[in-house]
ModelCIF file with pLDDT and N, C-alpha, C, O atoms, coordinates in Angstrom:
data_MODEL
#
_entry.id   MODEL 
#
_entity.id                         1 
_entity.type                       polymer 
_entity.pdbx_number_of_molecules   1 
#
_entity_poly.entity_id                      1 
_entity_poly.type                           'polypeptide(L)' 
_entity_poly.nstd_linkage                   no 
_entity_poly.nstd_monomer                   no 
_entity_poly.pdbx_seq_one_letter_code       MLDAGVTAAAQALADRRHFSLDEAQWQAFQEALDRPVQTKPRLKKLLREPGVLG 
_entity_poly.pdbx_seq_one_letter_code_can   MLDAGVTAAAQALADRRHFSLDEAQWQAFQEALDRPVQTKPRLKKLLREPGVLG 
_entity_poly.pdbx_strand_id                 A 
#
loop_
_entity_poly_seq.entity_id 
_entity_poly_seq.num 
_entity_poly_seq.mon_id 
_entity_poly_seq.hetero 
1 1  MET n 
1 2  LEU n 
1 3  ASP n 
1 4  ALA n 
1 5  GLY n 
1 6  VAL n 
1 7  THR n 
1 8  ALA n 
1 9  ALA n 
1 10 ALA n 
1 11 GLN n 
1 12 ALA n 
1 13 LEU n 
1 14 ALA n 
1 15 ASP n 
1 16 ARG n 
1 17 ARG n 
1 18 HIS n 
1 19 PHE n 
1 20 SER n 
1 21 LEU n 
1 22 ASP n 
1 23 GLU n 
1 24 ALA n 
1 25 GLN n 
1 26 TRP n 
1 27 GLN n 
1 28 ALA n 
1 29 PHE n 
1 30 GLN n 
1 31 GLU n 
1 32 ALA n 
1 33 LEU n 
1 34 ASP n 
1 35 ARG n 
1 36 PRO n 
1 37 VAL n 
1 38 GLN n 
1 39 THR n 
1 40 LYS n 
1 41 PRO n 
1 42 ARG n 
1 43 LEU n 
1 44 LYS n 
1 45 LYS n 
1 46 LEU n 
1 47 LEU n 
1 48 ARG n 
1 49 GLU n 
1 50 PRO n 
1 51 GLY n 
1 52 VAL n 
1 53 LEU n 
1 54 GLY n 
#
_struct_asym.id          A 
_struct_asym.entity_id   1 
#
loop_
_ma_qa_metric.id 
_ma_qa_metric.mode 
_ma_qa_metric.name 
_ma_qa_metric.software_group_id 
_ma_qa_metric.type 
1 global pLDDT . pLDDT 
2 local  pLDDT . pLDDT 
#
_ma_qa_metric_global.metric_id      1 
_ma_qa_metric_global.metric_value   86.26 
_ma_qa_metric_global.model_id       1 
_ma_qa_metric_global.ordinal_id     1 
#
loop_
_ma_qa_metric_local.label_asym_id 
_ma_qa_metric_local.label_comp_id 
_ma_qa_metric_local.label_seq_id 
_ma_qa_metric_local.metric_id 
_ma_qa_metric_local.metric_value 
_ma_qa_metric_local.model_id 
_ma_qa_metric_local.ordinal_id 
A MET 1  2 71.00 1 1  
A LEU 2  2 71.00 1 2  
A ASP 3  2 81.00 1 3  
A ALA 4  2 83.00 1 4  
A GLY 5  2 82.00 1 5  
A VAL 6  2 83.00 1 6  
A THR 7  2 84.00 1 7  
A ALA 8  2 83.00 1 8  
A ALA 9  2 79.00 1 9  
A ALA 10 2 80.00 1 10 
A GLN 11 2 79.00 1 11 
A ALA 12 2 78.00 1 12 
A LEU 13 2 76.00 1 13 
A ALA 14 2 69.00 1 14 
A ASP 15 2 70.00 1 15 
A ARG 16 2 72.00 1 16 
A ARG 17 2 72.00 1 17 
A HIS 18 2 74.00 1 18 
A PHE 19 2 76.00 1 19 
A SER 20 2 86.00 1 20 
A LEU 21 2 91.00 1 21 
A ASP 22 2 95.00 1 22 
A GLU 23 2 97.00 1 23 
A ALA 24 2 97.00 1 24 
A GLN 25 2 96.00 1 25 
A TRP 26 2 95.00 1 26 
A GLN 27 2 97.00 1 27 
A ALA 28 2 97.00 1 28 
A PHE 29 2 94.00 1 29 
A GLN 30 2 96.00 1 30 
A GLU 31 2 96.00 1 31 
A ALA 32 2 95.00 1 32 
A LEU 33 2 94.00 1 33 
A ASP 34 2 96.00 1 34 
A ARG 35 2 96.00 1 35 
A PRO 36 2 95.00 1 36 
A VAL 37 2 91.00 1 37 
A GLN 38 2 92.00 1 38 
A THR 39 2 93.00 1 39 
A LYS 40 2 94.00 1 40 
A PRO 41 2 95.00 1 41 
A ARG 42 2 94.00 1 42 
A LEU 43 2 92.00 1 43 
A LYS 44 2 92.00 1 44 
A LYS 45 2 92.00 1 45 
A LEU 46 2 89.00 1 46 
A LEU 47 2 89.00 1 47 
A ARG 48 2 92.00 1 48 
A GLU 49 2 90.00 1 49 
A PRO 50 2 88.00 1 50 
A GLY 51 2 80.00 1 51 
A VAL 52 2 79.00 1 52 
A LEU 53 2 76.00 1 53 
A GLY 54 2 64.00 1 54 
#
loop_
_atom_site.group_PDB 
_atom_site.id 
_atom_site.type_symbol 
_atom_site.label_atom_id 
_atom_site.label_alt_id 
_atom_site.label_comp_id 
_atom_site.label_asym_id 
_atom_site.label_entity_id 
_atom_site.label_seq_id 
_atom_site.pdbx_PDB_ins_code 
_atom_site.Cartn_x 
_atom_site.Cartn_y 
_atom_site.Cartn_z 
_atom_site.occupancy 
_atom_site.B_iso_or_equiv 
_atom_site.pdbx_formal_charge 
_atom_site.auth_seq_id 
_atom_site.auth_comp_id 
_atom_site.auth_asym_id 
_atom_site.auth_atom_id 
_atom_site.pdbx_PDB_model_num 
ATOM 1   N N  . MET A 1 1  ? 0.824  -1.184 0.000   1.00 71.00 ? 1  MET A N  1 
ATOM 2   C CA . MET A 1 1  ? 0.000  0.000  0.000   1.00 71.00 ? 1  MET A CA 1 
ATOM 3   C C  . MET A 1 1  ? 0.874  1.255  0.000   1.00 71.00 ? 1  MET A C  1 
ATOM 4   O O  . MET A 1 1  ? 0.549  2.233  -0.673  1.00 71.00 ? 1  MET A O  1 
ATOM 5   N N  . LEU A 1 2  ? 1.965  1.238  0.738   1.00 71.00 ? 2  LEU A N  1 
ATOM 6   C CA . LEU A 1 2  ? 2.875  2.382  0.763   1.00 71.00 ? 2  LEU A CA 1 
ATOM 7   C C  . LEU A 1 2  ? 3.477  2.621  -0.614  1.00 71.00 ? 2  LEU A C  1 
ATOM 8   O O  . LEU A 1 2  ? 3.582  3.762  -1.065  1.00 71.00 ? 2  LEU A O  1 
ATOM 9   N N  . ASP A 1 3  ? 3.871  1.541  -1.277  1.00 81.00 ? 3  ASP A N  1 
ATOM 10  C CA . ASP A 1 3  ? 4.434  1.677  -2.628  1.00 81.00 ? 3  ASP A CA 1 
ATOM 11  C C  . ASP A 1 3  ? 3.434  2.315  -3.583  1.00 81.00 ? 3  ASP A C  1 
ATOM 12  O O  . ASP A 1 3  ? 3.810  3.142  -4.414  1.00 81.00 ? 3  ASP A O  1 
ATOM 13  N N  . ALA A 1 4  ? 2.175  1.940  -3.473  1.00 83.00 ? 4  ALA A N  1 
ATOM 14  C CA . ALA A 1 4  ? 1.140  2.510  -4.336  1.00 83.00 ? 4  ALA A CA 1 
ATOM 15  C C  . ALA A 1 4  ? 0.994  4.007  -4.082  1.00 83.00 ? 4  ALA A C  1 
ATOM 16  O O  . ALA A 1 4  ? 0.811  4.784  -5.019  1.00 83.00 ? 4  ALA A O  1 
ATOM 17  N N  . GLY A 1 5  ? 1.074  4.409  -2.824  1.00 82.00 ? 5  GLY A N  1 
ATOM 18  C CA . GLY A 1 5  ? 0.976  5.828  -2.477  1.00 82.00 ? 5  GLY A CA 1 
ATOM 19  C C  . GLY A 1 5  ? 2.151  6.625  -2.997  1.00 82.00 ? 5  GLY A C  1 
ATOM 20  O O  . GLY A 1 5  ? 1.983  7.728  -3.516  1.00 82.00 ? 5  GLY A O  1 
ATOM 21  N N  . VAL A 1 6  ? 3.341  6.065  -2.857  1.00 83.00 ? 6  VAL A N  1 
ATOM 22  C CA . VAL A 1 6  ? 4.542  6.739  -3.358  1.00 83.00 ? 6  VAL A CA 1 
ATOM 23  C C  . VAL A 1 6  ? 4.493  6.862  -4.877  1.00 83.00 ? 6  VAL A C  1 
ATOM 24  O O  . VAL A 1 6  ? 4.844  7.904  -5.432  1.00 83.00 ? 6  VAL A O  1 
ATOM 25  N N  . THR A 1 7  ? 4.063  5.807  -5.541  1.00 84.00 ? 7  THR A N  1 
ATOM 26  C CA . THR A 1 7  ? 3.949  5.833  -7.005  1.00 84.00 ? 7  THR A CA 1 
ATOM 27  C C  . THR A 1 7  ? 2.930  6.874  -7.448  1.00 84.00 ? 7  THR A C  1 
ATOM 28  O O  . THR A 1 7  ? 3.183  7.629  -8.386  1.00 84.00 ? 7  THR A O  1 
ATOM 29  N N  . ALA A 1 8  ? 1.784  6.918  -6.782  1.00 83.00 ? 8  ALA A N  1 
ATOM 30  C CA . ALA A 1 8  ? 0.747  7.896  -7.130  1.00 83.00 ? 8  ALA A CA 1 
ATOM 31  C C  . ALA A 1 8  ? 1.244  9.319  -6.918  1.00 83.00 ? 8  ALA A C  1 
ATOM 32  O O  . ALA A 1 8  ? 0.975  10.198 -7.737  1.00 83.00 ? 8  ALA A O  1 
ATOM 33  N N  . ALA A 1 9  ? 1.966  9.553  -5.830  1.00 79.00 ? 9  ALA A N  1 
ATOM 34  C CA . ALA A 1 9  ? 2.505  10.886 -5.566  1.00 79.00 ? 9  ALA A CA 1 
ATOM 35  C C  . ALA A 1 9  ? 3.528  11.274 -6.628  1.00 79.00 ? 9  ALA A C  1 
ATOM 36  O O  . ALA A 1 9  ? 3.527  12.411 -7.100  1.00 79.00 ? 9  ALA A O  1 
ATOM 37  N N  . ALA A 1 10 ? 4.384  10.360 -6.999  1.00 80.00 ? 10 ALA A N  1 
ATOM 38  C CA . ALA A 1 10 ? 5.388  10.640 -8.029  1.00 80.00 ? 10 ALA A CA 1 
ATOM 39  C C  . ALA A 1 10 ? 4.725  10.985 -9.359  1.00 80.00 ? 10 ALA A C  1 
ATOM 40  O O  . ALA A 1 10 ? 5.175  11.891 -10.060 1.00 80.00 ? 10 ALA A O  1 
ATOM 41  N N  . GLN A 1 11 ? 3.677  10.281 -9.703  1.00 79.00 ? 11 GLN A N  1 
ATOM 42  C CA . GLN A 1 11 ? 2.965  10.565 -10.951 1.00 79.00 ? 11 GLN A CA 1 
ATOM 43  C C  . GLN A 1 11 ? 2.260  11.911 -10.897 1.00 79.00 ? 11 GLN A C  1 
ATOM 44  O O  . GLN A 1 11 ? 2.244  12.646 -11.884 1.00 79.00 ? 11 GLN A O  1 
ATOM 45  N N  . ALA A 1 12 ? 1.677  12.239 -9.746  1.00 78.00 ? 12 ALA A N  1 
ATOM 46  C CA . ALA A 1 12 ? 0.967  13.508 -9.608  1.00 78.00 ? 12 ALA A CA 1 
ATOM 47  C C  . ALA A 1 12 ? 1.915  14.692 -9.688  1.00 78.00 ? 12 ALA A C  1 
ATOM 48  O O  . ALA A 1 12 ? 1.539  15.757 -10.179 1.00 78.00 ? 12 ALA A O  1 
ATOM 49  N N  . LEU A 1 13 ? 3.146  14.515 -9.209  1.00 76.00 ? 13 LEU A N  1 
ATOM 50  C CA . LEU A 1 13 ? 4.109  15.615 -9.184  1.00 76.00 ? 13 LEU A CA 1 
ATOM 51  C C  . LEU A 1 13 ? 5.080  15.606 -10.355 1.00 76.00 ? 13 LEU A C  1 
ATOM 52  O O  . LEU A 1 13 ? 5.936  16.486 -10.448 1.00 76.00 ? 13 LEU A O  1 
ATOM 53  N N  . ALA A 1 14 ? 4.965  14.638 -11.243 1.00 69.00 ? 14 ALA A N  1 
ATOM 54  C CA . ALA A 1 14 ? 5.930  14.496 -12.339 1.00 69.00 ? 14 ALA A CA 1 
ATOM 55  C C  . ALA A 1 14 ? 6.001  15.732 -13.215 1.00 69.00 ? 14 ALA A C  1 
ATOM 56  O O  . ALA A 1 14 ? 7.074  16.086 -13.701 1.00 69.00 ? 14 ALA A O  1 
ATOM 57  N N  . ASP A 1 15 ? 4.876  16.390 -13.421 1.00 70.00 ? 15 ASP A N  1 
ATOM 58  C CA . ASP A 1 15 ? 4.876  17.562 -14.296 1.00 70.00 ? 15 ASP A CA 1 
ATOM 59  C C  . ASP A 1 15 ? 5.141  18.857 -13.542 1.00 70.00 ? 15 ASP A C  1 
ATOM 60  O O  . ASP A 1 15 ? 5.041  19.934 -14.129 1.00 70.00 ? 15 ASP A O  1 
ATOM 61  N N  . ARG A 1 16 ? 5.469  18.782 -12.283 1.00 72.00 ? 16 ARG A N  1 
ATOM 62  C CA . ARG A 1 16 ? 5.673  19.969 -11.459 1.00 72.00 ? 16 ARG A CA 1 
ATOM 63  C C  . ARG A 1 16 ? 7.117  20.095 -11.003 1.00 72.00 ? 16 ARG A C  1 
ATOM 64  O O  . ARG A 1 16 ? 7.388  20.241 -9.812  1.00 72.00 ? 16 ARG A O  1 
ATOM 65  N N  . ARG A 1 17 ? 8.015  20.039 -11.925 1.00 72.00 ? 17 ARG A N  1 
ATOM 66  C CA . ARG A 1 17 ? 9.435  20.156 -11.597 1.00 72.00 ? 17 ARG A CA 1 
ATOM 67  C C  . ARG A 1 17 ? 9.946  21.569 -11.796 1.00 72.00 ? 17 ARG A C  1 
ATOM 68  O O  . ARG A 1 17 ? 11.043 21.904 -11.349 1.00 72.00 ? 17 ARG A O  1 
ATOM 69  N N  . HIS A 1 18 ? 9.166  22.395 -12.458 1.00 74.00 ? 18 HIS A N  1 
ATOM 70  C CA . HIS A 1 18 ? 9.568  23.767 -12.730 1.00 74.00 ? 18 HIS A CA 1 
ATOM 71  C C  . HIS A 1 18 ? 8.427  24.692 -12.336 1.00 74.00 ? 18 HIS A C  1 
ATOM 72  O O  . HIS A 1 18 ? 7.300  24.536 -12.807 1.00 74.00 ? 18 HIS A O  1 
ATOM 73  N N  . PHE A 1 19 ? 8.716  25.641 -11.483 1.00 76.00 ? 19 PHE A N  1 
ATOM 74  C CA . PHE A 1 19 ? 7.725  26.601 -11.035 1.00 76.00 ? 19 PHE A CA 1 
ATOM 75  C C  . PHE A 1 19 ? 8.190  27.992 -11.411 1.00 76.00 ? 19 PHE A C  1 
ATOM 76  O O  . PHE A 1 19 ? 9.356  28.335 -11.216 1.00 76.00 ? 19 PHE A O  1 
ATOM 77  N N  . SER A 1 20 ? 7.301  28.782 -11.942 1.00 86.00 ? 20 SER A N  1 
ATOM 78  C CA . SER A 1 20 ? 7.619  30.161 -12.309 1.00 86.00 ? 20 SER A CA 1 
ATOM 79  C C  . SER A 1 20 ? 6.958  31.106 -11.323 1.00 86.00 ? 20 SER A C  1 
ATOM 80  O O  . SER A 1 20 ? 5.762  31.000 -11.051 1.00 86.00 ? 20 SER A O  1 
ATOM 81  N N  . LEU A 1 21 ? 7.741  32.029 -10.792 1.00 91.00 ? 21 LEU A N  1 
ATOM 82  C CA . LEU A 1 21 ? 7.226  33.007 -9.851  1.00 91.00 ? 21 LEU A CA 1 
ATOM 83  C C  . LEU A 1 21 ? 7.571  34.406 -10.346 1.00 91.00 ? 21 LEU A C  1 
ATOM 84  O O  . LEU A 1 21 ? 8.648  34.642 -10.894 1.00 91.00 ? 21 LEU A O  1 
ATOM 85  N N  . ASP A 1 22 ? 6.631  35.328 -10.141 1.00 95.00 ? 22 ASP A N  1 
ATOM 86  C CA . ASP A 1 22 ? 6.980  36.709 -10.448 1.00 95.00 ? 22 ASP A CA 1 
ATOM 87  C C  . ASP A 1 22 ? 7.796  37.266 -9.274  1.00 95.00 ? 22 ASP A C  1 
ATOM 88  O O  . ASP A 1 22 ? 8.024  36.563 -8.290  1.00 95.00 ? 22 ASP A O  1 
ATOM 89  N N  . GLU A 1 23 ? 8.224  38.500 -9.374  1.00 97.00 ? 23 GLU A N  1 
ATOM 90  C CA . GLU A 1 23 ? 9.113  39.074 -8.348  1.00 97.00 ? 23 GLU A CA 1 
ATOM 91  C C  . GLU A 1 23 ? 8.468  39.073 -6.959  1.00 97.00 ? 23 GLU A C  1 
ATOM 92  O O  . GLU A 1 23 ? 9.121  38.730 -5.974  1.00 97.00 ? 23 GLU A O  1 
ATOM 93  N N  . ALA A 1 24 ? 7.196  39.454 -6.877  1.00 97.00 ? 24 ALA A N  1 
ATOM 94  C CA . ALA A 1 24 ? 6.511  39.503 -5.579  1.00 97.00 ? 24 ALA A CA 1 
ATOM 95  C C  . ALA A 1 24 ? 6.366  38.100 -4.980  1.00 97.00 ? 24 ALA A C  1 
ATOM 96  O O  . ALA A 1 24 ? 6.560  37.915 -3.778  1.00 97.00 ? 24 ALA A O  1 
ATOM 97  N N  . GLN A 1 25 ? 6.031  37.126 -5.804  1.00 96.00 ? 25 GLN A N  1 
ATOM 98  C CA . GLN A 1 25 ? 5.901  35.745 -5.324  1.00 96.00 ? 25 GLN A CA 1 
ATOM 99  C C  . GLN A 1 25 ? 7.259  35.209 -4.862  1.00 96.00 ? 25 GLN A C  1 
ATOM 100 O O  . GLN A 1 25 ? 7.348  34.527 -3.842  1.00 96.00 ? 25 GLN A O  1 
ATOM 101 N N  . TRP A 1 26 ? 8.308  35.520 -5.615  1.00 95.00 ? 26 TRP A N  1 
ATOM 102 C CA . TRP A 1 26 ? 9.653  35.069 -5.249  1.00 95.00 ? 26 TRP A CA 1 
ATOM 103 C C  . TRP A 1 26 ? 10.066 35.677 -3.910  1.00 95.00 ? 26 TRP A C  1 
ATOM 104 O O  . TRP A 1 26 ? 10.641 34.991 -3.065  1.00 95.00 ? 26 TRP A O  1 
ATOM 105 N N  . GLN A 1 27 ? 9.774  36.958 -3.717  1.00 97.00 ? 27 GLN A N  1 
ATOM 106 C CA . GLN A 1 27 ? 10.118 37.622 -2.456  1.00 97.00 ? 27 GLN A CA 1 
ATOM 107 C C  . GLN A 1 27 ? 9.365  36.987 -1.299  1.00 97.00 ? 27 GLN A C  1 
ATOM 108 O O  . GLN A 1 27 ? 9.948  36.748 -0.242  1.00 97.00 ? 27 GLN A O  1 
ATOM 109 N N  . ALA A 1 28 ? 8.072  36.708 -1.481  1.00 97.00 ? 28 ALA A N  1 
ATOM 110 C CA . ALA A 1 28 ? 7.277  36.070 -0.430  1.00 97.00 ? 28 ALA A CA 1 
ATOM 111 C C  . ALA A 1 28 ? 7.814  34.680 -0.107  1.00 97.00 ? 28 ALA A C  1 
ATOM 112 O O  . ALA A 1 28 ? 7.854  34.279 1.056   1.00 97.00 ? 28 ALA A O  1 
ATOM 113 N N  . PHE A 1 29 ? 8.226  33.952 -1.135  1.00 94.00 ? 29 PHE A N  1 
ATOM 114 C CA . PHE A 1 29 ? 8.809  32.616 -0.944  1.00 94.00 ? 29 PHE A CA 1 
ATOM 115 C C  . PHE A 1 29 ? 10.099 32.710 -0.139  1.00 94.00 ? 29 PHE A C  1 
ATOM 116 O O  . PHE A 1 29 ? 10.308 31.933 0.793   1.00 94.00 ? 29 PHE A O  1 
ATOM 117 N N  . GLN A 1 30 ? 10.961 33.654 -0.492  1.00 96.00 ? 30 GLN A N  1 
ATOM 118 C CA . GLN A 1 30 ? 12.226 33.838 0.223   1.00 96.00 ? 30 GLN A CA 1 
ATOM 119 C C  . GLN A 1 30 ? 11.985 34.220 1.682   1.00 96.00 ? 30 GLN A C  1 
ATOM 120 O O  . GLN A 1 30 ? 12.668 33.728 2.581   1.00 96.00 ? 30 GLN A O  1 
ATOM 121 N N  . GLU A 1 31 ? 11.014 35.097 1.908   1.00 96.00 ? 31 GLU A N  1 
ATOM 122 C CA . GLU A 1 31 ? 10.699 35.499 3.282   1.00 96.00 ? 31 GLU A CA 1 
ATOM 123 C C  . GLU A 1 31 ? 10.191 34.314 4.100   1.00 96.00 ? 31 GLU A C  1 
ATOM 124 O O  . GLU A 1 31 ? 10.532 34.175 5.275   1.00 96.00 ? 31 GLU A O  1 
ATOM 125 N N  . ALA A 1 32 ? 9.381  33.466 3.483   1.00 95.00 ? 32 ALA A N  1 
ATOM 126 C CA . ALA A 1 32 ? 8.878  32.280 4.183   1.00 95.00 ? 32 ALA A CA 1 
ATOM 127 C C  . ALA A 1 32 ? 10.024 31.350 4.551   1.00 95.00 ? 32 ALA A C  1 
ATOM 128 O O  . ALA A 1 32 ? 10.024 30.774 5.639   1.00 95.00 ? 32 ALA A O  1 
ATOM 129 N N  . LEU A 1 33 ? 10.995 31.193 3.670   1.00 94.00 ? 33 LEU A N  1 
ATOM 130 C CA . LEU A 1 33 ? 12.144 30.330 3.952   1.00 94.00 ? 33 LEU A CA 1 
ATOM 131 C C  . LEU A 1 33 ? 13.036 30.903 5.047   1.00 94.00 ? 33 LEU A C  1 
ATOM 132 O O  . LEU A 1 33 ? 13.653 30.158 5.809   1.00 94.00 ? 33 LEU A O  1 
ATOM 133 N N  . ASP A 1 34 ? 13.099 32.216 5.121   1.00 96.00 ? 34 ASP A N  1 
ATOM 134 C CA . ASP A 1 34 ? 13.977 32.878 6.087   1.00 96.00 ? 34 ASP A CA 1 
ATOM 135 C C  . ASP A 1 34 ? 13.371 33.016 7.480   1.00 96.00 ? 34 ASP A C  1 
ATOM 136 O O  . ASP A 1 34 ? 14.078 33.354 8.430   1.00 96.00 ? 34 ASP A O  1 
ATOM 137 N N  . ARG A 1 35 ? 12.067 32.759 7.610   1.00 96.00 ? 35 ARG A N  1 
ATOM 138 C CA . ARG A 1 35 ? 11.425 32.879 8.921   1.00 96.00 ? 35 ARG A CA 1 
ATOM 139 C C  . ARG A 1 35 ? 12.005 31.867 9.897   1.00 96.00 ? 35 ARG A C  1 
ATOM 140 O O  . ARG A 1 35 ? 12.372 30.759 9.504   1.00 96.00 ? 35 ARG A O  1 
ATOM 141 N N  . PRO A 1 36 ? 12.089 32.247 11.178  1.00 95.00 ? 36 PRO A N  1 
ATOM 142 C CA . PRO A 1 36 ? 12.562 31.281 12.183  1.00 95.00 ? 36 PRO A CA 1 
ATOM 143 C C  . PRO A 1 36 ? 11.602 30.099 12.308  1.00 95.00 ? 36 PRO A C  1 
ATOM 144 O O  . PRO A 1 36 ? 10.404 30.217 12.050  1.00 95.00 ? 36 PRO A O  1 
ATOM 145 N N  . VAL A 1 37 ? 12.144 28.990 12.699  1.00 91.00 ? 37 VAL A N  1 
ATOM 146 C CA . VAL A 1 37 ? 11.336 27.783 12.913  1.00 91.00 ? 37 VAL A CA 1 
ATOM 147 C C  . VAL A 1 37 ? 10.395 28.022 14.080  1.00 91.00 ? 37 VAL A C  1 
ATOM 148 O O  . VAL A 1 37 ? 10.788 28.594 15.097  1.00 91.00 ? 37 VAL A O  1 
ATOM 149 N N  . GLN A 1 38 ? 9.157  27.584 13.932  1.00 92.00 ? 38 GLN A N  1 
ATOM 150 C CA . GLN A 1 38 ? 8.185  27.702 15.011  1.00 92.00 ? 38 GLN A CA 1 
ATOM 151 C C  . GLN A 1 38 ? 7.854  26.314 15.545  1.00 92.00 ? 38 GLN A C  1 
ATOM 152 O O  . GLN A 1 38 ? 7.685  25.363 14.780  1.00 92.00 ? 38 GLN A O  1 
ATOM 153 N N  . THR A 1 39 ? 7.765  26.214 16.854  1.00 93.00 ? 39 THR A N  1 
ATOM 154 C CA . THR A 1 39 ? 7.376  24.951 17.473  1.00 93.00 ? 39 THR A CA 1 
ATOM 155 C C  . THR A 1 39 ? 5.883  24.742 17.259  1.00 93.00 ? 39 THR A C  1 
ATOM 156 O O  . THR A 1 39 ? 5.081  25.660 17.432  1.00 93.00 ? 39 THR A O  1 
ATOM 157 N N  . LYS A 1 40 ? 5.529  23.531 16.882  1.00 94.00 ? 40 LYS A N  1 
ATOM 158 C CA . LYS A 1 40 ? 4.125  23.170 16.644  1.00 94.00 ? 40 LYS A CA 1 
ATOM 159 C C  . LYS A 1 40 ? 3.774  22.022 17.594  1.00 94.00 ? 40 LYS A C  1 
ATOM 160 O O  . LYS A 1 40 ? 3.884  20.856 17.216  1.00 94.00 ? 40 LYS A O  1 
ATOM 161 N N  . PRO A 1 41 ? 3.351  22.339 18.823  1.00 95.00 ? 41 PRO A N  1 
ATOM 162 C CA . PRO A 1 41 ? 3.104  21.291 19.819  1.00 95.00 ? 41 PRO A CA 1 
ATOM 163 C C  . PRO A 1 41 ? 2.079  20.251 19.372  1.00 95.00 ? 41 PRO A C  1 
ATOM 164 O O  . PRO A 1 41 ? 2.260  19.062 19.633  1.00 95.00 ? 41 PRO A O  1 
ATOM 165 N N  . ARG A 1 42 ? 1.004  20.677 18.703  1.00 94.00 ? 42 ARG A N  1 
ATOM 166 C CA . ARG A 1 42 ? -0.016 19.701 18.279  1.00 94.00 ? 42 ARG A CA 1 
ATOM 167 C C  . ARG A 1 42 ? 0.533  18.769 17.213  1.00 94.00 ? 42 ARG A C  1 
ATOM 168 O O  . ARG A 1 42 ? 0.221  17.578 17.214  1.00 94.00 ? 42 ARG A O  1 
ATOM 169 N N  . LEU A 1 43 ? 1.347  19.294 16.301  1.00 92.00 ? 43 LEU A N  1 
ATOM 170 C CA . LEU A 1 43 ? 1.951  18.444 15.286  1.00 92.00 ? 43 LEU A CA 1 
ATOM 171 C C  . LEU A 1 43 ? 2.932  17.474 15.928  1.00 92.00 ? 43 LEU A C  1 
ATOM 172 O O  . LEU A 1 43 ? 2.973  16.298 15.563  1.00 92.00 ? 43 LEU A O  1 
ATOM 173 N N  . LYS A 1 44 ? 3.716  17.953 16.873  1.00 92.00 ? 44 LYS A N  1 
ATOM 174 C CA . LYS A 1 44 ? 4.673  17.095 17.583  1.00 92.00 ? 44 LYS A CA 1 
ATOM 175 C C  . LYS A 1 44 ? 3.942  15.949 18.282  1.00 92.00 ? 44 LYS A C  1 
ATOM 176 O O  . LYS A 1 44 ? 4.373  14.798 18.219  1.00 92.00 ? 44 LYS A O  1 
ATOM 177 N N  . LYS A 1 45 ? 2.831  16.276 18.948  1.00 92.00 ? 45 LYS A N  1 
ATOM 178 C CA . LYS A 1 45 ? 2.032  15.248 19.628  1.00 92.00 ? 45 LYS A CA 1 
ATOM 179 C C  . LYS A 1 45 ? 1.476  14.240 18.625  1.00 92.00 ? 45 LYS A C  1 
ATOM 180 O O  . LYS A 1 45 ? 1.526  13.032 18.856  1.00 92.00 ? 45 LYS A O  1 
ATOM 181 N N  . LEU A 1 46 ? 0.949  14.744 17.514  1.00 89.00 ? 46 LEU A N  1 
ATOM 182 C CA . LEU A 1 46 ? 0.382  13.869 16.490  1.00 89.00 ? 46 LEU A CA 1 
ATOM 183 C C  . LEU A 1 46 ? 1.426  12.893 15.956  1.00 89.00 ? 46 LEU A C  1 
ATOM 184 O O  . LEU A 1 46 ? 1.136  11.710 15.777  1.00 89.00 ? 46 LEU A O  1 
ATOM 185 N N  . LEU A 1 47 ? 2.620  13.373 15.704  1.00 89.00 ? 47 LEU A N  1 
ATOM 186 C CA . LEU A 1 47 ? 3.669  12.525 15.143  1.00 89.00 ? 47 LEU A CA 1 
ATOM 187 C C  . LEU A 1 47 ? 4.209  11.510 16.135  1.00 89.00 ? 47 LEU A C  1 
ATOM 188 O O  . LEU A 1 47 ? 4.808  10.511 15.736  1.00 89.00 ? 47 LEU A O  1 
ATOM 189 N N  . ARG A 1 48 ? 4.005  11.753 17.425  1.00 92.00 ? 48 ARG A N  1 
ATOM 190 C CA . ARG A 1 48 ? 4.467  10.809 18.438  1.00 92.00 ? 48 ARG A CA 1 
ATOM 191 C C  . ARG A 1 48 ? 3.465  9.702  18.708  1.00 92.00 ? 48 ARG A C  1 
ATOM 192 O O  . ARG A 1 48 ? 3.829  8.643  19.219  1.00 92.00 ? 48 ARG A O  1 
ATOM 193 N N  . GLU A 1 49 ? 2.200  9.939  18.365  1.00 90.00 ? 49 GLU A N  1 
ATOM 194 C CA . GLU A 1 49 ? 1.169  8.946  18.610  1.00 90.00 ? 49 GLU A CA 1 
ATOM 195 C C  . GLU A 1 49 ? 1.219  7.853  17.547  1.00 90.00 ? 49 GLU A C  1 
ATOM 196 O O  . GLU A 1 49 ? 1.531  8.126  16.388  1.00 90.00 ? 49 GLU A O  1 
ATOM 197 N N  . PRO A 1 50 ? 0.911  6.612  17.941  1.00 88.00 ? 50 PRO A N  1 
ATOM 198 C CA . PRO A 1 50 ? 0.889  5.546  16.932  1.00 88.00 ? 50 PRO A CA 1 
ATOM 199 C C  . PRO A 1 50 ? -0.235 5.768  15.938  1.00 88.00 ? 50 PRO A C  1 
ATOM 200 O O  . PRO A 1 50 ? -1.309 6.249  16.296  1.00 88.00 ? 50 PRO A O  1 
ATOM 201 N N  . GLY A 1 51 ? 0.018  5.416  14.698  1.00 80.00 ? 51 GLY A N  1 
ATOM 202 C CA . GLY A 1 51 ? -0.987 5.563  13.662  1.00 80.00 ? 51 GLY A CA 1 
ATOM 203 C C  . GLY A 1 51 ? -1.945 4.387  13.609  1.00 80.00 ? 51 GLY A C  1 
ATOM 204 O O  . GLY A 1 51 ? -1.806 3.434  14.375  1.00 80.00 ? 51 GLY A O  1 
ATOM 205 N N  . VAL A 1 52 ? -2.897 4.446  12.728  1.00 79.00 ? 52 VAL A N  1 
ATOM 206 C CA . VAL A 1 52 ? -3.888 3.379  12.607  1.00 79.00 ? 52 VAL A CA 1 
ATOM 207 C C  . VAL A 1 52 ? -3.272 2.097  12.039  1.00 79.00 ? 52 VAL A C  1 
ATOM 208 O O  . VAL A 1 52 ? -3.815 1.011  12.241  1.00 79.00 ? 52 VAL A O  1 
ATOM 209 N N  . LEU A 1 53 ? -2.142 2.215  11.330  1.00 76.00 ? 53 LEU A N  1 
ATOM 210 C CA . LEU A 1 53 ? -1.507 1.032  10.742  1.00 76.00 ? 53 LEU A CA 1 
ATOM 211 C C  . LEU A 1 53 ? -0.420 0.448  11.630  1.00 76.00 ? 53 LEU A C  1 
ATOM 212 O O  . LEU A 1 53 ? 0.198  -0.550 11.261  1.00 76.00 ? 53 LEU A O  1 
ATOM 213 N N  . GLY A 1 54 ? -0.179 1.028  12.761  1.00 64.00 ? 54 GLY A N  1 
ATOM 214 C CA . GLY A 1 54 ? 0.836  0.419  13.591  1.00 64.00 ? 54 GLY A CA 1 
ATOM 215 C C  . GLY A 1 54 ? 1.380  1.299  14.548  1.00 64.00 ? 54 GLY A C  1 
ATOM 216 O O  . GLY A 1 54 ? 2.255  0.907  15.320  1.00 64.00 ? 54 GLY A O  1 
#
């Protein structure tokens, strides 16, 4: 099942290897990358809990 998901994701993203951004979009992207890391307690908790498959 995992292999099927990975294959489906690869196919869905195959045509998205090149993204074009205008100057404002590029600046917003750069600012997002430069922001400090934020702690996400709910995400941390979610990732520590066992999933439905194991």
